[in-house]
C-alpha positions as CSV (number, residue, x, y, z in Angstrom):
1,M,-74.6,25.4,-5.2
2,L,-74.0,25.4,-9.0
3,N,-71.1,27.6,-10.1
4,K,-70.3,28.9,-6.7
5,F,-67.2,28.2,-4.7
6,P,-67.4,28.4,-0.9
7,L,-65.9,31.5,0.7
8,W,-62.9,29.6,2.0
9,K,-62.0,28.3,-1.4
10,N,-62.2,31.8,-2.9
11,L,-60.0,33.2,-0.2
12,L,-57.5,30.3,-0.7
13,I,-57.3,31.1,-4.4
14,L,-56.9,34.8,-3.7
15,L,-54.1,34.1,-1.2
16,M,-52.4,31.8,-3.7
17,V,-52.3,34.5,-6.3
18,V,-51.1,37.2,-3.8
19,L,-48.3,35.0,-2.6
20,S,-47.3,34.2,-6.1
21,A,-47.1,37.9,-6.9
22,I,-45.0,38.5,-3.8
23,Y,-42.5,35.7,-4.4
24,A,-42.3,36.6,-8.1
25,L,-41.6,40.3,-7.3
26,P,-37.8,39.9,-6.6
27,N,-37.4,39.0,-10.3
28,F,-38.3,42.6,-11.2
29,Y,-35.3,43.9,-9.3
30,P,-32.4,43.0,-11.6
31,D,-28.9,42.6,-10.1
32,D,-26.3,45.3,-10.5
33,P,-23.0,44.6,-12.2
34,A,-20.4,45.0,-9.5
35,V,-16.7,44.7,-8.6
36,Q,-15.9,42.8,-5.4
37,I,-12.7,43.5,-3.5
38,S,-11.4,41.2,-0.8
39,H,-8.1,40.9,1.1
40,D,-5.9,37.8,1.2
41,S,-5.5,37.7,4.9
42,G,-7.7,40.5,6.4
43,Q,-10.4,43.0,5.7
44,V,-10.8,45.7,3.2
45,D,-10.6,49.2,4.9
46,Q,-12.2,52.4,3.8
47,A,-8.9,53.8,2.5
48,A,-8.6,50.9,0.0
49,L,-12.2,51.4,-1.1
50,D,-11.6,55.2,-1.6
51,T,-8.5,54.4,-3.7
52,A,-10.5,52.1,-5.9
53,L,-13.3,54.6,-6.3
54,Q,-10.9,57.3,-7.2
55,A,-9.4,55.1,-9.9
56,L,-12.9,54.6,-11.4
57,R,-13.7,58.3,-11.3
58,D,-10.4,59.3,-13.0
59,D,-11.3,57.0,-15.9
60,G,-14.9,58.2,-16.1
61,I,-16.6,54.9,-15.0
62,A,-19.9,55.6,-13.3
63,Y,-21.0,53.6,-10.2
64,K,-24.2,53.7,-8.2
65,E,-22.8,53.0,-4.7
66,A,-20.0,51.4,-2.8
67,A,-19.9,49.8,0.7
68,I,-17.9,47.5,2.9
69,E,-19.7,44.5,4.5
70,D,-18.1,41.7,6.5
71,G,-14.7,42.9,5.4
72,V,-15.5,42.7,1.7
73,A,-16.0,45.8,-0.5
74,L,-18.6,45.9,-3.2
75,I,-18.8,48.6,-5.9
76,R,-22.1,48.7,-7.8
77,L,-21.6,49.9,-11.4
78,T,-24.1,51.6,-13.7
79,A,-23.3,49.5,-16.9
80,Q,-22.3,45.9,-17.2
81,P,-19.8,46.5,-20.1
82,D,-17.7,48.6,-17.6
83,Q,-17.1,45.6,-15.4
84,T,-13.9,44.3,-17.0
85,R,-12.2,47.7,-17.2
86,A,-13.3,48.6,-13.7
87,Q,-11.7,45.3,-12.5
88,Q,-8.5,46.2,-14.3
89,L,-8.4,49.7,-12.9
90,V,-9.0,48.6,-9.3
91,N,-6.3,45.9,-9.7
92,L,-3.9,48.5,-10.9
93,A,-4.7,50.9,-8.1
94,L,-4.5,48.4,-5.2
95,S,-1.6,46.3,-4.0
96,R,-1.2,42.6,-4.7
97,D,-2.8,41.6,-1.4
98,Y,-6.2,42.4,-2.7
99,V,-8.4,40.1,-4.8
100,V,-10.7,41.9,-7.3
101,A,-13.5,39.8,-8.8
102,L,-16.5,40.4,-11.0
103,N,-19.8,39.9,-9.3
104,L,-23.5,40.7,-9.5
105,A,-25.0,42.6,-6.5
106,P,-28.6,41.8,-5.7
107,N,-31.2,44.6,-5.4
108,T,-34.0,42.7,-3.8
109,P,-35.6,44.7,-1.0
110,K,-34.9,43.6,2.5
111,W,-38.5,42.9,3.4
112,L,-38.7,40.4,0.6
113,L,-35.5,38.7,1.7
114,A,-36.9,38.5,5.2
115,I,-39.7,36.3,4.1
116,G,-37.5,34.1,1.9
117,A,-38.3,35.7,-1.4
118,K,-35.4,35.9,-3.8
119,P,-35.0,36.1,-7.6
120,M,-34.3,33.2,-9.9
121,S,-30.8,32.2,-10.7
122,Y,-29.6,32.7,-14.3
123,G,-27.6,30.1,-16.2
124,L,-24.5,30.8,-18.2
125,D,-26.4,31.5,-21.4
126,L,-28.3,34.4,-19.7
127,Q,-25.7,35.8,-17.3
128,G,-22.4,34.9,-19.1
129,G,-19.5,33.0,-17.6
130,V,-17.3,30.0,-18.3
131,H,-18.1,26.3,-18.7
132,F,-15.6,23.5,-18.2
133,L,-16.0,19.7,-18.5
134,M,-13.2,17.8,-16.8
135,E,-12.5,14.1,-16.7
136,V,-11.0,12.1,-13.9
137,D,-8.1,9.8,-15.0
138,L,-9.2,6.6,-13.3
139,E,-6.4,4.5,-14.8
140,Q,-3.8,6.7,-13.1
141,A,-5.7,6.6,-9.8
142,I,-5.8,2.8,-9.9
143,A,-2.1,2.6,-10.8
144,K,-1.2,4.9,-7.9
145,Q,-3.3,2.9,-5.5
146,L,-1.6,-0.4,-6.6
147,N,1.9,1.1,-6.5
148,D,1.3,2.2,-2.9
149,T,0.0,-1.3,-2.1
150,A,3.0,-2.9,-3.8
151,A,5.3,-0.7,-1.6
152,V,3.5,-2.0,1.6
153,M,3.9,-5.6,0.3
154,R,7.6,-5.2,-0.1
155,N,7.9,-4.0,3.5
156,L,5.7,-6.8,4.7
157,M,7.7,-9.5,2.9
158,R,10.9,-8.2,4.5
159,E,9.3,-8.2,8.0
160,E,7.9,-11.7,7.6
161,R,11.3,-12.9,6.0
162,I,9.5,-14.3,3.0
163,R,11.9,-14.4,0.1
164,Y,10.7,-13.3,-3.3
165,R,12.4,-12.6,-6.6
166,P,12.5,-8.9,-7.5
167,P,11.0,-6.9,-9.0
168,L,7.8,-6.7,-7.0
169,N,5.9,-4.3,-9.3
170,V,2.7,-3.4,-11.1
171,D,2.4,-4.6,-14.7
172,A,0.7,-3.1,-17.7
173,Q,-2.6,-4.8,-16.8
174,N,-2.7,-3.1,-13.4
175,R,-1.8,-6.2,-11.5
176,I,0.8,-6.5,-8.7
177,V,3.2,-9.3,-9.6
178,L,5.2,-11.3,-7.0
179,R,7.7,-13.9,-8.1
180,F,8.9,-16.9,-6.0
181,A,11.4,-19.7,-6.3
182,D,8.9,-22.4,-5.2
183,A,5.3,-23.1,-4.7
184,E,5.5,-23.4,-0.9
185,T,6.9,-19.9,-0.5
186,R,4.3,-18.6,-2.8
187,T,1.5,-20.3,-0.8
188,A,2.9,-18.8,2.5
189,A,3.1,-15.3,0.9
190,S,-0.4,-15.6,-0.5
191,A,-1.8,-16.6,2.9
192,R,-0.1,-13.7,4.6
193,L,-0.9,-11.1,2.0
194,R,-4.6,-12.1,1.6
195,T,-5.0,-11.5,5.4
196,E,-3.5,-8.0,5.0
197,F,-5.3,-7.2,1.8
198,P,-8.7,-9.0,1.7
199,D,-10.1,-6.7,-0.9
200,L,-7.7,-7.8,-3.6
201,Q,-8.2,-10.7,-5.9
202,T,-5.4,-13.3,-6.3
203,R,-4.3,-15.7,-9.1
204,T,-1.4,-18.0,-9.4
205,E,0.7,-19.0,-12.5
206,Q,4.0,-20.6,-13.3
207,A,6.3,-19.1,-15.9
208,G,9.5,-21.1,-16.4
209,Q,11.3,-21.1,-13.0
210,D,9.1,-18.4,-11.5
211,F,6.1,-19.2,-9.4
212,L,3.9,-16.1,-9.9
213,L,1.3,-14.6,-7.6
214,Y,-0.9,-11.8,-9.0
215,F,-3.0,-9.3,-7.0
216,N,-5.6,-7.1,-8.7
217,M,-8.4,-4.8,-7.6
218,T,-12.0,-6.2,-7.6
219,E,-14.7,-4.4,-9.5
220,A,-16.2,-3.3,-6.1
221,S,-12.8,-1.8,-5.1
222,I,-12.4,0.0,-8.4
223,L,-15.9,1.4,-8.1
224,Q,-15.1,2.5,-4.5
225,L,-11.9,4.2,-5.6
226,Q,-13.6,5.8,-8.5
227,T,-16.4,7.2,-6.3
228,Y,-13.8,8.4,-3.8
229,A,-11.6,10.1,-6.5
230,V,-14.6,11.9,-8.0
231,Q,-16.0,13.0,-4.7
232,Q,-12.6,14.2,-3.4
233,N,-12.0,16.1,-6.6
234,L,-15.4,17.7,-6.3
235,T,-14.4,18.9,-2.8
236,T,-11.1,20.2,-4.0
237,L,-12.6,22.1,-7.0
238,R,-15.4,23.6,-4.8
239,S,-12.7,24.8,-2.4
240,R,-10.7,26.4,-5.2
241,V,-13.7,27.9,-7.0
242,N,-14.7,29.7,-3.8
243,E,-11.6,31.9,-4.3
244,L,-13.2,33.4,-7.3
245,G,-16.1,34.9,-5.4
246,V,-18.5,33.5,-7.9
247,K,-22.2,33.8,-7.2
248,E,-23.8,30.3,-7.1
249,P,-21.2,28.3,-9.1
250,K,-22.3,24.9,-10.4
251,I,-19.8,22.1,-9.8
252,Q,-21.3,18.6,-10.1
253,Q,-20.6,15.1,-11.3
254,S,-21.6,14.2,-14.9
255,G,-21.7,10.6,-15.7
256,I,-19.2,8.2,-14.1
257,N,-15.9,10.1,-14.2
258,R,-16.6,13.6,-15.4
259,I,-17.2,16.9,-13.5
260,V,-19.0,19.9,-14.9
261,I,-17.9,23.3,-13.7
262,E,-20.0,26.4,-14.6
263,L,-19.0,29.8,-13.2
264,P,-21.7,32.4,-14.0
265,G,-20.4,36.0,-14.1
266,I,-16.8,34.9,-14.9
267,Q,-15.5,35.9,-18.4
268,D,-11.8,35.2,-17.8
269,T,-11.3,31.6,-18.8
270,T,-7.5,31.7,-18.2
271,R,-8.0,33.0,-14.6
272,A,-10.6,30.3,-13.9
273,K,-8.4,27.5,-15.3
274,D,-5.4,28.7,-13.4
275,L,-7.3,28.6,-10.1
276,I,-8.8,25.2,-10.8
277,A,-5.3,23.9,-11.6
278,A,-3.7,25.5,-8.6
279,V,-1.3,23.3,-6.5
280,A,-2.0,22.8,-2.8
281,T,0.1,20.5,-0.5
282,L,0.6,19.6,3.1
283,Q,3.8,19.6,5.1
284,F,4.4,17.9,8.4
285,H,7.0,19.6,10.6
286,L,8.2,19.1,14.2
287,V,7.8,22.1,16.4
288,A,11.3,23.3,17.2
289,G,12.7,22.6,20.7
290,P,14.7,25.1,22.8
291,N,18.0,23.6,21.5
292,T,17.1,23.9,17.8
293,L,19.3,26.4,16.0
294,A,17.4,29.5,14.8
295,G,18.7,29.1,11.2
296,D,17.1,25.7,11.0
297,T,13.6,26.9,11.9
298,V,10.6,28.8,10.3
299,E,8.0,30.6,12.2
300,Y,4.2,30.7,11.6
301,P,1.3,31.9,13.7
302,Y,-1.5,29.5,14.9
303,N,-4.5,30.8,16.8
304,G,-2.6,34.0,17.4
305,V,0.4,32.2,18.9
306,P,3.8,32.1,17.0
307,Y,5.3,28.6,16.5
308,R,8.9,27.9,15.5
309,L,9.0,24.8,13.2
310,D,11.9,22.6,12.3
311,A,12.7,23.5,8.7
312,N,13.0,19.9,7.7
313,V,9.8,18.4,6.2
314,I,8.9,15.0,7.7
315,V,6.1,14.1,5.2
316,S,4.4,16.2,2.5
317,G,0.8,16.1,1.4
318,E,1.7,14.0,-1.6
319,S,2.0,11.1,0.8
320,V,-1.6,11.6,2.2
321,T,-4.0,9.1,0.5
322,S,-7.0,9.7,2.8
323,A,-8.4,12.0,5.5
324,Q,-11.7,11.2,7.2
325,T,-13.5,12.4,10.3
326,S,-14.8,10.0,13.0
327,I,-15.6,9.7,16.7
328,D,-13.1,8.3,19.1
329,P,-14.9,5.4,20.8
330,Q,-13.1,5.9,24.1
331,T,-13.6,9.7,24.5
332,T,-16.6,10.2,22.2
333,L,-14.7,13.2,20.8
334,P,-14.1,13.9,17.1
335,Q,-10.9,12.9,15.4
336,V,-9.3,13.1,12.0
337,N,-8.0,9.8,10.6
338,I,-5.0,10.2,8.3
339,T,-3.7,7.5,5.9
340,L,-0.3,7.8,4.3
341,D,1.4,5.9,1.4
342,A,4.2,3.4,2.1
343,A,7.1,5.8,1.9
344,G,5.4,8.5,3.9
345,A,4.4,6.0,6.6
346,R,8.0,4.7,7.0
347,R,9.5,8.3,7.2
348,L,6.8,9.4,9.7
349,N,7.4,6.4,11.9
350,E,11.1,6.9,12.0
351,V,10.7,10.5,13.2
352,T,7.8,10.3,15.6
353,R,9.1,7.2,17.6
354,V,12.0,9.3,18.8
355,N,9.9,12.5,19.4
356,I,7.1,11.3,21.7
357,Q,5.6,14.1,23.7
358,N,7.0,16.7,21.3
359,S,4.6,18.6,19.1
360,M,4.1,18.2,15.4
361,A,2.5,20.9,13.1
362,I,0.7,20.6,9.8
363,L,1.5,23.4,7.3
364,L,-0.8,24.0,4.4
365,S,1.1,25.4,1.4
366,E,-0.8,26.6,-1.6
367,T,0.4,27.9,-4.9
368,K,-2.3,30.1,-6.4
369,T,-2.6,32.6,-9.2
370,R,-3.6,36.2,-9.0
371,N,-4.8,38.5,-11.8
372,E,-2.7,41.6,-12.1
373,T,-3.4,44.6,-14.3
374,V,-0.5,46.2,-16.2
375,R,-0.4,49.3,-18.4
376,G,1.4,48.9,-21.6
377,A,3.6,51.4,-23.4
378,D,0.6,52.5,-25.5
379,G,-1.4,53.1,-22.3
380,E,-3.7,50.2,-22.8
381,L,-4.6,48.0,-19.8
382,S,-4.1,44.2,-19.9
383,T,-4.6,41.5,-17.3
384,V,-1.9,38.8,-16.6
385,S,-2.0,35.9,-14.2
386,R,0.9,35.5,-11.7
387,P,1.5,32.6,-9.3
388,Y,2.0,33.2,-5.6
389,A,2.5,31.1,-2.5
390,E,0.4,31.1,0.6
391,E,1.3,29.1,3.8
392,R,-0.5,28.7,7.1
393,L,-0.7,26.3,10.0
394,I,-3.8,24.3,10.2
395,S,-2.9,22.0,13.2
396,V,-0.5,21.8,16.1
397,A,-0.7,18.6,18.2
398,T,1.4,16.6,20.7
399,I,2.8,13.2,19.5
400,Q,1.4,10.6,21.9
401,S,3.0,7.5,20.2
402,A,5.0,6.5,17.2
403,L,2.9,7.1,14.1
404,G,2.7,4.8,11.1
405,R,0.6,4.5,7.9
406,Q,-2.6,5.4,9.8
407,F,-2.8,7.8,12.6
408,R,-5.3,10.2,14.1
409,I,-5.3,13.9,15.1
410,T,-7.4,14.5,18.3
411,G,-8.2,17.4,20.6
412,L,-10.4,19.1,18.1
413,E,-13.9,20.4,18.2
414,A,-16.4,18.8,15.7
415,K,-16.3,21.7,13.3
416,E,-12.5,22.0,13.6
417,A,-12.1,18.3,12.8
418,G,-14.4,18.6,9.8
419,D,-12.5,21.6,8.5
420,L,-9.2,20.0,9.0
421,A,-10.2,16.8,7.1
422,L,-11.6,19.0,4.4
423,L,-8.4,21.1,4.1
424,I,-6.3,18.0,4.0
425,R,-8.5,16.4,1.4
426,S,-8.8,19.5,-0.7
427,G,-5.1,20.1,-0.7
428,A,-4.5,18.0,-3.8
429,L,-6.6,16.2,-6.4
430,A,-7.2,12.5,-5.5
431,A,-6.8,11.6,-9.1
432,P,-5.4,13.4,-12.2
433,M,-7.9,15.4,-14.3
434,H,-7.8,17.0,-17.7
435,F,-10.0,19.5,-19.5
436,V,-12.3,17.8,-22.0
437,E,-14.1,21.0,-23.2
438,E,-14.4,24.6,-22.3
439,S,-16.6,27.5,-23.5
440,T,-17.1,31.1,-22.7
441,V,-20.3,33.1,-22.8
442,G,-19.8,36.9,-22.6
443,P,-22.0,39.2,-20.5
444,S,-23.2,41.1,-23.6
445,L,-24.4,37.8,-25.2
446,G,-26.1,36.9,-21.9
447,Q,-27.9,40.2,-21.8
448,E,-28.9,39.8,-25.4
449,N,-30.3,36.3,-24.6
450,I,-32.3,37.8,-21.7
451,E,-33.8,40.5,-23.9
452,N,-34.6,38.1,-26.7
453,G,-36.1,35.6,-24.2
454,V,-38.2,38.3,-22.5
455,N,-39.3,39.7,-25.9
456,S,-40.4,36.2,-27.0
457,V,-42.5,35.7,-23.9
458,L,-44.1,39.2,-24.3
459,A,-44.7,38.5,-28.0
460,G,-46.3,35.2,-27.2
461,L,-48.4,36.7,-24.5
462,A,-49.6,39.5,-26.7
463,A,-50.5,37.2,-29.5
464,I,-52.4,34.9,-27.1
465,F,-54.2,37.8,-25.4
466,V,-55.3,39.2,-28.8
467,F,-56.4,35.8,-30.1
468,M,-58.3,34.8,-27.0
469,I,-60.2,38.2,-26.8
470,L,-61.1,38.2,-30.5
471,V,-62.3,34.6,-30.5
472,Y,-63.7,34.1,-27.0
473,R,-64.6,37.7,-25.9
474,V,-65.1,38.0,-22.2
475,C,-64.2,34.4,-21.5
476,G,-61.0,35.0,-23.5
477,F,-60.2,37.9,-21.2
478,I,-60.8,35.7,-18.2
479,A,-58.4,33.1,-19.8
480,N,-55.8,35.9,-20.2
481,V,-56.1,36.8,-16.5
482,A,-55.6,33.2,-15.6
483,L,-52.6,33.0,-18.0
484,F,-51.0,36.1,-16.3
485,A,-51.5,34.4,-12.9
486,N,-49.8,31.3,-14.4
487,I,-46.7,33.3,-15.3
488,L,-46.5,34.8,-11.8
489,M,-46.8,31.3,-10.3
490,I,-44.1,29.9,-12.5
491,M,-41.7,32.7,-11.5
492,A,-42.6,32.3,-7.9
493,L,-42.1,28.5,-7.8
494,M,-38.8,28.8,-9.8
495,S,-37.6,31.3,-7.2
496,I,-38.7,29.3,-4.2
497,I,-37.2,26.0,-5.3
498,G,-34.0,27.7,-6.3
499,A,-34.2,26.6,-10.0
500,T,-31.8,28.1,-12.5
501,L,-33.4,29.8,-15.5
502,T,-31.8,29.2,-18.8
503,L,-32.6,30.1,-22.4
504,P,-34.2,26.7,-23.1
505,G,-36.0,27.3,-19.8
506,I,-37.6,30.4,-21.3
507,A,-38.7,28.2,-24.3
508,G,-40.3,25.9,-21.7
509,I,-42.2,28.9,-20.3
510,V,-43.5,29.8,-23.8
511,L,-44.6,26.2,-24.3
512,T,-46.5,26.1,-21.1
513,M,-48.3,29.3,-22.0
514,A,-49.7,27.5,-25.0
515,V,-50.6,24.5,-22.9
516,A,-52.4,26.7,-20.3
517,V,-54.4,28.4,-23.1
518,D,-55.2,25.1,-24.6
519,A,-56.8,24.0,-21.3
520,N,-59.1,27.0,-21.4
521,V,-59.9,26.3,-25.1
522,L,-60.9,22.8,-24.2
523,I,-63.2,24.0,-21.4
524,Y,-64.8,26.6,-23.6
525,A,-65.3,24.1,-26.4
526,R,-67.1,21.8,-23.9
527,I,-69.3,24.7,-22.7
528,G,-70.1,25.5,-26.4
529,D,-71.1,21.9,-27.0
530,E,-73.4,21.8,-24.1
531,L,-75.0,25.1,-25.2
532,T,-75.6,23.8,-28.7
533,R,-77.4,20.8,-27.2
534,G,-79.8,23.3,-25.5
535,M,-78.5,23.2,-22.0
536,K,-78.9,26.3,-19.9
537,V,-75.9,28.5,-19.4
538,A,-75.3,27.7,-15.7
539,R,-75.4,24.0,-16.3
540,A,-73.3,24.3,-19.4
541,I,-70.6,26.1,-17.5
542,D,-70.6,23.4,-14.8
543,A,-70.6,20.5,-17.3
544,G,-67.9,22.2,-19.4
545,Y,-65.4,22.4,-16.6
546,D,-66.3,18.9,-15.2
547,R,-66.1,17.1,-18.5
548,A,-63.0,18.9,-19.7
549,F,-61.1,18.0,-16.5
550,I,-60.2,14.5,-17.4
551,T,-59.0,15.5,-20.9
552,I,-56.9,18.3,-19.4
553,L,-55.5,16.0,-16.7
554,D,-54.5,13.3,-19.2
555,S,-52.8,15.7,-21.6
556,N,-50.9,17.6,-18.9
557,L,-49.9,14.4,-17.0
558,T,-48.4,13.0,-20.2
559,I,-46.3,16.2,-20.7
560,L,-45.3,16.1,-17.0
561,I,-44.0,12.6,-17.3
562,V,-41.9,13.5,-20.4
563,A,-40.5,16.5,-18.5
564,V,-39.5,14.4,-15.6
565,I,-37.8,11.9,-17.9
566,L,-35.9,14.7,-19.7
567,Y,-34.7,16.1,-16.3
568,S,-33.5,12.7,-15.1
569,V,-31.5,11.8,-18.2
570,G,-30.7,15.2,-19.6
571,T,-27.9,17.6,-18.8
572,G,-27.5,21.4,-19.0
573,P,-30.0,22.9,-21.5
574,I,-32.3,19.9,-21.4
575,K,-32.7,20.1,-17.7
576,G,-33.4,23.8,-17.9
577,F,-36.2,23.1,-20.4
578,A,-37.6,20.2,-18.4
579,V,-37.7,22.3,-15.1
580,T,-39.8,25.2,-16.5
581,T,-42.0,22.8,-18.5
582,A,-42.8,20.7,-15.4
583,V,-43.4,23.7,-13.2
584,G,-45.5,25.3,-15.9
585,I,-47.6,22.2,-16.4
586,V,-48.5,22.1,-12.7
587,T,-49.3,25.8,-12.5
588,S,-51.4,25.7,-15.7
589,M,-53.6,23.0,-14.2
590,V,-54.2,25.2,-11.2
591,T,-54.9,28.3,-13.1
592,A,-57.2,26.7,-15.8
593,I,-59.2,24.6,-13.3
594,L,-59.3,26.8,-10.2
595,I,-58.5,30.5,-11.0
596,S,-60.4,30.8,-14.3
597,R,-63.3,28.9,-12.8
598,A,-63.4,31.2,-9.8
599,I,-63.5,34.3,-12.1
600,V,-66.2,32.7,-14.3
601,N,-68.2,31.9,-11.2
602,V,-68.1,35.6,-10.2
603,V,-69.1,36.9,-13.6
604,Y,-71.6,34.1,-14.7
605,G,-72.3,32.3,-11.4
606,S,-75.9,33.4,-11.1
607,A,-78.4,30.5,-11.4
608,D,-80.6,32.6,-13.8
609,T,-77.7,33.7,-16.1
610,K,-79.1,33.9,-19.6
611,Y,-75.9,34.8,-21.6
612,I,-72.2,34.0,-21.6
613,S,-69.8,35.9,-23.8
614,I,-67.9,33.0,-25.2
615,G,-67.5,34.1,-28.8
616,M,-70.3,32.0,-30.3
617,K,-73.9,32.6,-31.2
618,M,-76.2,31.6,-28.3
619,P,-78.9,29.1,-29.2
620,E,-82.5,30.2,-28.4
621,T,-83.1,27.3,-26.0
622,A,-80.0,28.2,-24.0
623,S,-81.0,31.8,-23.4
624,A,-84.6,31.1,-22.7
């Protein structure tokens, strides 16, 4: 039937609008600025929370509520500008064992959270925080890998009794250079070393009395090392950033050898840099026997049981070059495969071959930084970063055989094996890194950006609403209703897919509002053309929507393709703009073609309709 949707389609459109409204609703419950309190090795008790609250009350800082959940205390403040001072006061009131971080506490009702509805995440430009761009030093990573390989080659040459002329080293071109007295010895060494190191490229040369043998990494090996270094550094940085208690940090690879770190809600650049640059190492110790002197041991708990460790360090984490989980083919149980460099492997072998059936423990030693608040002589509060050490056992296992460059840790559950490998890998950076750029966005600027962005959207909506009603009358009002539904659908989809809203993203929303209105303008123009040709109102409406569809599809598809390209090649602000533009294009197609058509069908869907309020003079033939 002309200009009539079947009941199921009308109900489906209504359901779509209702669901959009529900999933957009969490965005109308803004987060509260908050101070989060956690304990280094335990839970925050009520006494500590009361002490913190009293410090805020004494200084006149208002707060909404405070609670302890899962051992972490959260104090919701009334005003965001009070966050930094509240953090300083709580730091000053509590002992050094507590970590006080800035945070944003959600206000979304529980019934919305229960159905998976949550607000959009805000980017740095809207929420404030710090941005770092770090670069992995691939040259140093290659040099370290080759130096470790050269050390293994020296040991192998001695074991095989192949004489070479020292030094066996790595030259400025990142090549391992071996020198021999004759070509026969060089050939024998090449054959043996190529068997041991098949991934290296070889080349021979003669320089005076030296018969040279070069080894260098292949392009594939360099790419593999680069990938490993970047991924390991990503794991390390994520592990360290978690200490800040940041809500939804962004740590991701950018390009070949760079890493972007964005920490929304953090305004202390020094604190963040100190944590990112923190030092973490592993230490391998023998578990002390009954005859070990007490003065030569240190004691640590592991799974609630105290262990005495020999104070001498067998190998440190600096010797660990790789830690990966796998499955033991014999027992089908998980294991952690450890790879050491040459010096560490030699030392570990010497110790473990005379301590079979004894236990060895792995101690994780971390040097971190903690923010402390001090009160100056003038009474003003200031925050300083102080380093501190934290040590804990992460594994205790029995030595089954002499260990070498590669060994495995067994007897673990799958999760324990994964956690152990992660801890070992995250103990230190796989390759050196340095800061390329850093920037800070304050919370006041972020709030100002939000207000400006919301005002721009409201101003755009108001202008469009007025224009559409003045020009297209009732049909303009229908277009406005569809546009409002479009905004709800954008907010709902952004929330569901977990997209981050940025200031350029708000610009994308404003752009899609114009595109959505443009679609209705095209439809109304088509309807007007049909009316001027003398077509009846009912048929003009049907023809207008049908004939405008192809034009709307083509124009929106073009913009969508551009948005996808921008997202794939862009970074940061460009991605934010591309996401909202792509989402808005999809929703504008739905609202212009389905929702506005459904409303028009309800208002002007009768077959004998004589008039449509479309802002133009009706021809006599159309109304007859």
